[in-house]
N, C-alpha and C positions, 0 to 999 in steps of 0.2 A: 643198122636199122636206118630207115629211109630219112628220118628227121636228122640224123648225124651226118648225112652226106649231102651230095649236090641237090638232092630233091627238096631238102629244107630251104634252099635259097633259089634254085634254078627254076622250081615250079611255083614260085610266088607269083600271084597274079598282080598286074599293075593297078594301083588304087583308082577308083572311080572318081574323077573331080567333082561330080555332083554329089556323090555320097559324102564326100570330104567336107564340101561346103555345108551341106545339111547337118553334119555333125558339129561343125563350129557353131552354127546357128543354135543348135539344141543345147550345146554346153554352155554359151553365154545365157541364154533364157533360163535355163535351170538353175545357174548360180544365182541370178537375180531373184527368181521366185523363192529360192531357199531362204534368202535373206528377209523377203517380204512376209512369208509365211511363219518363220521362225518368230519374228517380233509379234505377229499377229496371233499366234498360238499361245504365248504368254500373256498377251493383253486379254485375250478372250477366254483363257483358261480351257482351251480346247485340246483333248488328246488326239482326236481325229485330225484335226489341223496341224498339230505338231507332227504326228505320223507322216502326213502329207509332206511337210517341210523336210523331214528326214529323208523321205523318198526321193525329193528333189536334189538333195545333196547326193545321195547315192547314185541318181541317175547322171549328175553331172560328173561324178567320178568315172561311170561306165562309159559316157561319151569321150571322156579324156583317154581312157584306155583304148577305146575303139579307134580313135585317131592315132594313137600311138602304133597300133598293130597293123594299120593300113599298109598293104604292100608286103607284109611279111608272109612267111610260108603259112599254108592252111593250118599245119599242126600248132602254130603258135597262136593263130586265131582261135582254134579250138581250146586251147589250154586257157586263153584269156576268158573265154566264155564260159568254161567250167568254173573259174574263180568267181565270175559274176553271178552265175547261178547260185553258188554258195552265199554270196552277198546278199542276193535277193531274200534267199531263205532265212539268213541271219536278221534281216529287218523284219520278216514276219515274226520271229521270236521275240524281238525287241518290242514290237508293237503289242503283243500279247502280254508282256510283263508291264508295260506301261498302263494298258487298259485296267489290269488288275489293281494297280496302285490307285488309278483314278476312281475306280468303283469303290474301293475301300474308304477313299478320302471324302466321297460324296459330294464332290464338286460339280456345280452346275455351270456350264460355259455360257458365254454371252453370243446368241445366235446372229445378231446383226453382222458383227465382224466376220463371223464365220461364213455367213452367206456371201458377202461381197468378195472376200478374199478368195473364197473357192470359186466363184465365178470368173475372176481374173485368171486364177490358175487353170480353169477349164479352157479358157480361150487361148491361153499360152500352149497348153499340152495339145489342144486340137491342131494348131499350127505346126507343132514339131511333129505330131503323128502324121499329118498331111505330107510334111517334107520327106518322112522316112518311109511312107507307104510303098513307094516303088521297090524297096530293098527288103521287104519283109520275107521274101522266098530265099534269101542268100543262105550262107553257112550258119554255124550256131553263133557266131559273133554277130552277124547282122540280125538274126532271129532274135537274140536277146535284146538288142538295142530296139527293135520294133515292140516286143512285148513290153518293154520298160514304158515306152510312149503309150501304148495302148491302155495298159494298166493305170497310168497316171489320170488320162482322161476319164476312165470309168471311176476312179478314186475320187475324183473332184465332184463328180455327179452324186457321189455316195455323201460326201461331206456336206453338199448343198441340202441332200435330204435331211442329214443329221440336224443342220441348223434349223430346217422347218420343224422337225420334231422336237427339238429343244424349245423352241419359240411357242409351239402349241401346248406342249405338255409342262413347260417351266421345270423339267427334271433332265438329269445328265445322262440317261440310259440310252437316248438315241446316239449320242456322242460315242458312247462305248460300243454299242452294236456295230456302228460304221467302222470304228477302229478294229473290231474283230474281223469284219468283212475284208478290210484292207489287208490284214495280217495273212488271211487265208488266201487271197489273191496272190500275194507275195511268195507264200509258200508253195503254192501249186505252179506258179510260173517259173520260180527257182528250180523245181523239180523237173519241169519240162526242158529248162535250158541244160541242166546237169545231164539229163538223159541224152539229149541231142549231142552235146559235146562230147560224151563218152563214147558215143557211137562213131563219131568221127575219128576220135583218137584211136579207136580199136582199128579202123579201116586204114588209118595212116601207116 
């Protein structure tokens, strides 16, 4: 098979220095935002903010993996993307479970903290998405990285909307609704990456 012979090494494309730099910046920013949102989510008792924090951690892992596979053969990048697709889907399942628990507990989050932290996260994710925009049409590995960045920015807007909803209604259901939206976004994006990676692996 091609991945066992010279094709697995000799056909590996040289890494793009600009893409590598963008991934390093994305990795550092995501680790920092994970810590900030994790503390804020417990302070505000917000499941949507916690879901976003976990997403930052998952993305930091994704960027670390992406840096590791740069310059490797396409088949290894596709395998990495397949793993990340399943990770994104698993994150969606986690958020669904956490949302069910939050609903049963009847907890009302604190909207001011949610709003300010999600605004900061939006700025960070917008910068990361802008850095990675030029690489969005690459292989499954690059596509998964771009999708993660895009989803994060959309998720931050949703958390801001949840904060406004909690503030207006003084109830926790807007937080739950946004968490469910984030879960659905993770599940559909994960399925897209898995499908793309499997197509590349079949063609290898």
